[in-house]
C-alpha positions as MATLAB code, in Angstrom:
seq = 'TALVPMMLANDIRETMDFYCDRLGFSVTGTWPASGEQAWFQLTSGDVKLMFFGFAPHDHDEDREHDHPVKLPVRVPDNIDEAWEALKDKTEVVVAHQDMEHGMREFALKDCNGYTLIYGKSVS';
ca = [
      18.345  -26.386   -0.709;
      18.696  -22.905    0.923;
      21.063  -21.287    3.481;
      19.176  -19.315    6.050;
      21.614  -17.386    8.476;
      20.230  -17.598   12.197;
      21.750  -14.721   14.275;
      21.349  -13.377   17.905;
      19.114  -10.898   18.595;
      19.968   -8.304   21.322;
      16.160   -7.866   22.021;
      13.590  -10.102   20.174;
      10.677   -7.519   19.844;
      13.108   -4.728   18.888;
      14.610   -7.003   16.130;
      11.249   -7.963   14.871;
       9.901   -4.320   14.613;
      13.180   -3.000   12.901;
      13.323   -5.583   10.250;
       9.315   -5.333    9.741;
       8.564   -1.607   10.143;
      12.002   -0.176    8.596;
      13.222   -2.930    6.068;
       9.892   -4.337    4.849;
      10.052   -7.896    6.097;
       7.256  -10.059    7.256;
       7.340  -12.579   10.235;
       6.832  -16.026    8.652;
       7.469  -18.093   12.036;
       7.818  -17.666   15.562;
       8.666  -20.080   18.647;
       6.808  -20.742   20.786;
       3.775  -19.919   19.052;
       2.225  -17.811   21.732;
       3.787  -16.062   24.616;
       7.268  -14.520   24.605;
       9.146  -15.584   21.329;
      12.566  -17.093   21.958;
      13.221  -17.536   17.799;
      11.608  -15.916   14.737;
      12.069  -16.261   11.094;
      11.641  -13.176    8.917;
      10.970  -13.162    4.818;
      11.391  -10.604    2.163;
      11.187  -11.914   -1.211;
      13.586  -14.736   -1.627;
      15.579  -13.688    1.776;
      15.027  -15.477    4.759;
      16.962  -14.719    8.094;
      16.315  -16.344   11.515;
      16.982  -14.642   14.785;
      17.019  -16.224   18.452;
      17.284  -14.458   21.867;
      20.258  -12.973   23.191;
      21.559  -14.943   26.377;
      23.378  -12.914   28.816;
      27.149  -13.086   28.787;
      30.095  -11.306   30.556;
      30.914   -7.800   29.268;
      30.207   -4.357   30.226;
      26.664   -3.052   29.490;
      27.912    0.067   27.702;
      30.278   -2.083   25.472;
      28.874   -2.646   21.999;
      29.114   -5.940   20.416;
      30.983   -6.302   17.150;
      29.176   -8.579   14.777;
      31.535   -9.703   12.150;
      28.992  -11.301    9.913;
      27.894   -9.398    6.892;
      24.719  -10.406    5.093;
      24.648   -9.686    1.451;
      21.103   -9.283    0.222;
      21.109   -9.520   -3.868;
      18.358   -7.088   -5.197;
      17.707   -8.374   -8.987;
      15.998   -5.279  -10.358;
      15.518   -2.283   -7.894;
      18.628   -1.512   -6.203;
      18.079    2.304   -6.761;
      14.448    1.877   -5.338;
      15.663   -0.089   -2.340;
      18.340    2.713   -1.508;
      15.668    5.646   -1.734;
      13.407    3.687    0.545;
      15.801    2.458    3.023;
      18.659    5.260    3.406;
      16.807    7.056    6.137;
      15.470    4.201    8.113;
      18.741    3.100    9.810;
      22.604    3.858    9.833;
      24.153    3.755    6.615;
      27.625    1.972    6.528;
      28.220    2.397    2.768;
      26.320    4.878    0.637;
      24.849    3.699   -2.576;
      27.627    3.302   -5.057;
      29.080    1.353   -8.044;
      31.874   -0.651   -6.865;
      35.025   -1.900   -8.490;
      33.876   -5.521   -8.453;
      31.044   -4.975  -10.792;
      28.302   -4.433   -8.189;
      26.013   -1.405   -7.105;
      25.755   -1.766   -3.428;
      25.046    0.240   -0.143;
      25.360   -1.212    3.499;
      23.161   -0.455    6.470;
      23.569   -1.361   10.325;
      20.691   -3.386   11.725;
      19.499   -2.802   15.308;
      21.844   -5.555   16.557;
      25.006   -4.308   14.961;
      24.835   -6.500   11.464;
      25.687   -5.020    8.335;
      23.508   -5.668    5.696;
      24.892   -5.166    2.007;
      22.242   -4.677   -0.587;
      23.673   -5.242   -4.026;
      22.930   -5.823   -7.633;
      25.337   -6.960  -10.541;
      25.898   -3.604  -12.947;
      27.907   -5.829  -15.518;
];
């Protein structure tokens, strides 16, 4: 049993490229299989994410969406290497640091406004 988040993508192609080119994920499923995709799955190690197309809705075009979902990504051994590899590839929300709750963490913003929190236990 596994929980795989499915989230809205503002732009399917931009989101695929962002996660693959900047964060090292691989596309492991798409629908439909050919033509313009409406859904896709990404994998990096044990982490799986799904995205689907963003339907138009009512709001000002220049207003950015707030995405309250935060996605924790547990990094078992290489949190410092992950920080070095990713820190210059997208917006840093929280810099690499040891937290009071016993985790070494950093947080990055994706191209849709979601926050990815990378962490490793330091206890």
